N, C-alpha and C positions, 0 to 999 in steps of 0.2 A: 504494500500500500504506500502510495506517495505521501510525503509529509503534509501537503495541502489536504489530501483526502482524509488523512488521520485527524488533522485539526478540525476539519469540517464535521467528521463523525462525532468527535468528542464535544464540539461546541454546541451542536444541536440547534443551529439557526435554521429553522424549518423554512424551506423554499430557497435557501441560499447556500453557497459553497465558497470556500476560501480560494481566491485566485492568486494571491501573492501575500507575503508577509515580510516584515522587516523589524529589526530591533533598534531602538533609539535610546539615547541617554539624555534626559532633560534635568539638568541640575544633578542632584544625587540619586534621582529615581530612574530606574530602568523601565522602558516601555516596550511592549510588544504590540505592534500595529498590524491589524489584519484587514486586508481589503476583500470585501465580499462581492460576489456577483450572483445574479439570479440563476437558479437552475433552469435549464432550457424547457423542462417539462412542467415546471411549477405554474399553477394557475394563479391569477390575481383576483382577490375578492374585495368588495367594497366594505369599508369600515362602518358605513351607515346602515345598510340593509343585509350585509353578510352574503350577498349574492355574487356569483362569479361575474366579473366585468368583461365585456367583450373587447375593450380596447384600452390603451394607456393614454392618458392625457398629457403628462409630462414626467420627467425624472429629475430629482435633485439629490446630490450627494450630501450625506450627513455624517457627522462624527458622533459616535455613540460609545459610551463606556460600558464595559462588561466586568465580570468578576476577575480578580487578579489570577495570573497563572504563575505559580511558584512565587518568586520574588518580583515578578514583572507586573506592572499595571497594564491592563489590556484596553486598547482602543480599537473600535471597529469603524471602518469606512464603508458605509452602507448606501446603496442606490435606493432612495426612497421614492416610491411611485405614487402618482396621483392617477387614479383610474377614471375612465369616462364611463360612469354608471348610467344605465338607461333610466333608472328610477330616481337616483339622488343627485345626478350631475357629477362634476369633478369632486372626488373624495379621495382621502388617503387610503392606501392599500391596508387591508386588515392583516396584521402580523400577530401571531399568538405570543411571541417572545418580546414584543416591543409595543408599548402604548403609543397612540397618536401624539406626535409632537414631543415625545419624551427623548431625552438625551442619555438615558441609562436604560439598560435592559430590565425586563421584569424581574429576573432572578437577582440582579444586583440591587434593585429597589427593595426586594423582599429581605435580602441579607442586611441591608442598611437599617430597615425598620426593626428587624429582630435585635440587632445590636443596640439600637437606640432605646430599647426597652430596659437595658441593663447598664449602659454606660452613657456618659455625656456626649452631646452632639459633636463637640470639638474633637473628641478622641476618635469617634467614628469617622469624621471628616479626614483626620490625619491618617487613619489606617487605610482608607480607600482612596486617598489623594483626591478628595473632593472639596469644594467650597462648603463651609458650614451652612450657608443659606440653602444650597442645593440639598444637603442632607436633611435639613429641617423641613423643606417642602416635600421631599420624598416621604418622610415619616408622617407628615401631616396628611397627605393625600391617602396614604395607606391606612391610617387610622380612620379617616372619613369613610373609606370604602368598607372597612371591616366593621366599624361600629354602627354606621347608618343612623337614622333618626331613632331617638329613644322610644321604647315601647311603654306607653302609659296605661295599657289595658289592665284592668283588674287591680289597680292600686287603691287600697283602702286606708292604709296607715303610712304616714311619712314622718320623717324627722328633718329638722333644719337647724343649721348652726353657721357661724361665721368663722373665717380663718384669715390670718394676715397674709397678704400676697406681696407687699412691699413695705419698706420702712416708711415712717411718717403716718402711721395709723391708716393705712390703706387696706381695705378688707374686701373679701368676696364671700358670697353665700353659697353653701352647698346644701342640696336637698337629696335625701336618700330614702330608699324603701328598706326599713329594717328587716322585714321578713326574708327578703331575697338578697340582702347585703349588696345592693347596687346603688350607684350614683345616678340620680334622675336628672339633675340640673346643677349647673355651676354658673354663677353670674357675678360680675364685679359689683361691689357695693353691698351694703347691708340695710338699705332703706326699703320702703314699700315699693318704690318705683322699680328697683332692681329685682324684687321678688315677683312682681306682677307678670312678667313674661311667662313664668312657669305656669301660673294658673290659666293664662291665655292658651298655652299649649295643651294644658290638661283638658280644657273645654268645659262647658256647662255640665255635661253628663259625668265627666271625671270628677269635677268639684263636688257634685251631689253625692258621689259614691264615697267620698272621704269620710272616715269614721273618727279618726284621731290624728292629732299632730303633736309630736313631742318636740319641745324647744326649751331654750333658756327663757328668762323673763325679759324678752325683748319686745317692747310694746309695738314696734313697727311690724314685726312678724305677726303678732297676735291680731292687730287691726286688719292686716291684709287677709289673714285666714278668715276672720269674721265677715269680711266683705264678700269673699268668693265662696266660702263654705261655712255658712253660719251654723249648720247642724253638726260640724266636726267638733269633737271634744279636744280642747287644748290641754296638754299634759306637761307639767313642769317636772324636770328630772332632779334627782337628788344632788348630782355633782355640782350644778350651777348654784343651787340654793345654798349648799354648804360653803362653796367658794365665796359667795356673796356675804354669808355670815362671817366668814373668816376676815374678809376685808373691812366690813363695816362695823363689826362688833369686837372681835378678838383683838385686831390690830389697834382699833381706836381705844379700847379699854387699857390695853398694854401701854400705849403712849401716855394716856392720862395718868395711869398709876406711876409710870416712870417720872413724869413731871411732878407728881405729888410727893415723890420720895427724893427730891433734890437734896435735902439736908442729910439723908442717909446714903452715902456714896455706894456702900457695899450692896445695900438692898436695891438701889436704883440700877446698878450695873447688872444685878441678877435678873431684874425684870426686863430691862432694855435689851439684853442679849438672848431673850427666850422666845423670840418670834417663831422660828421654825419648830421649836420644841412644842409650842402650844398648837401649832397648826397641824401637826402630825396626829394620826389616830393613836389611841393609847396602845393598841396591840402592835403598832409598828415601832414603838419605842422599845428596842430590844437591848441596847447597851445598858449595863448595870449603872454606870455613872449617870446616864441620861435619865434613867428611871428614878434614881435618888434625887437628882436635881429637880425633876418635874414634881415629885412628891413634896419636896421642901418648898418649892415655889407656890404650889396650890395650898399647902397648909398655912403658909405665911400671908397669903393675899386672898381675902374673901371675894373680892370682885372678880379676879381672874378665875377662882374656883367656880364661881357661879356661871360665868359665861362658858367655861370649859365643859362643865357638866351638862348645861342646857344644849350645847352643841351636840354632844353624844346622844342626848335624849331626842333632839329634833330628828336625827337620822332614823329613829324607830318609826316615824310616821310612814315611811315608805315600805315598812314590813307588813302593813295592814292590807287585807284584801276585802274587807267589809267597810263600806263608807260610813256607817253609823258608828262603829268602833273607832275608826280613824278620826271622825269629827269629835268624838268625846275625848280622845287623846289630845287633839289639837287644843281644845278648850282648856284642858288642864295645863298644857305647856304655855299657852298664851297668858293665862292668869299668873303663872310663876314668873314669866318674863316681865309683865307689867308691874308686879309687886316687888321686883328686884331692886328698884330705885336706881338702876343703872341706865342712864339716859340713852346711850347708843343701843343697848339691848331693847329698851322700850320702843325706840323709834323703828328699829328693824322689825319687831313683832307687829307693830301697827301697819307697817308697809306690807309685810308678808300676809297679813290678814286679808288684804284686798285681792290677793292671788289665791285665796283658799279654794275656789272651785277647781282651779288647775292642779292644786296639790292633791285634793281628794280624788281627782280623776285617775290618779295612779292606781287606785283600788280596782277600777274596772279595766284599765289599760296599763298593765305593769311594764311600761316602757321607760327607757332611759337613753341618754345620749352617749353611752360609753362607746358604741360602735362609731358614732360621729367623731368622738375624740380620737379614736384609733385611726379613722380616716384622715383627720387633721394631721396627726403625727406622720402618716404615710405621705401626705401632701408636702410636709416639710422636707422629708427625705427626697422626694421627687425634685423639689426646688433646689436643694443643696446639690444633688447629683447633676442638675442642669446648669448650675451656677446662675440661677434665676431665669425668668422668662420675659421676653419682650412682646410676645404675641399671646394675648389672652385666649383667643380661640384655640390655639395649639396647646397651651397649657391645660385648658379645660378638657380637651380631648385626651391628653395624657392621664388626667385624673379619672375620667370615665373608663379608660382602658385598664387602669390599675384595679378598678372595682366593677367588673362586668356583671357580677351577681351570680347566684346559684339557682338551680332548678329551672 
């Protein structure tokens, strides 16, 4: 078998064969340039209707990249036909190994996309000797074809949360379906306007089918849900409520107590340096020295003891599955908070009381945003791996691809 015939057989360029080849060195990179010609018996098909074309309209030579051969980058010189189709007019020839107007073969595009799933674009570009913009566009088009439009049929429960996309308090909103663990929508911003396109896409029937929406205590999210799906039950999850309690109550009381103890430097230093110790769950304080320090701190300061105990008690509200029992527990917790004479705690309890229906809804819909928090952490990994994103549409496609769902 002649060398050209061997390369043609291994290359698999259907309808074409290698007529000549040469090796070049461009800078430090070695290149293998293959010139292709049409096989004499090969028929030409229209890319519009897929029918065999009776005549050729014109021919234009194109340079196309293919997968590397050993240590050599591969470049193809391809005669690209425009056929004279009786039904579609002048159209590009249909080739199974090369998309219309593409400058890389289908198999190179597939390899680029597979690598982009695990390493940064710039590393893929360096490996294949491609421009990083070319690599990004290849991966973007591949993701668009593979993912397609999101299927919103049968969605009854959703969760929504925000995540940071850039420095300077710039956020995006992610909507997921907890049951199937898939991302339904990602949009820049965290206001009602940014969330509205999701409900528009869901449509009136989809909005009417929603039963529950789990979220943090974001008023913009809740108002938009009430507007489009008033029958849906809003559910507030444990994580965000306890995080809010830590910021608005424990931190505030700790600072107030540290300021009150200015005259006692040792006691002030103990209180002031106890932030992370107080925010951790009791069962997570495993070091003996930390356990002793926490016990001494709570024994010496009644205000910190009160807010620490009430924090653990508040978590028990999410253990109830009967709304009546949960409401009775809440009433007891609320009374203790109001009678504590600790102003930050009283203010938090009154504020939380306004969200009581969403807290009690957890009894009927035991949902939480832990999956959302896990998705947010994965999004951070995707951003770090890519060294950030400039294209929102592409970054959102990457997020959807990372969470395609189950079932």
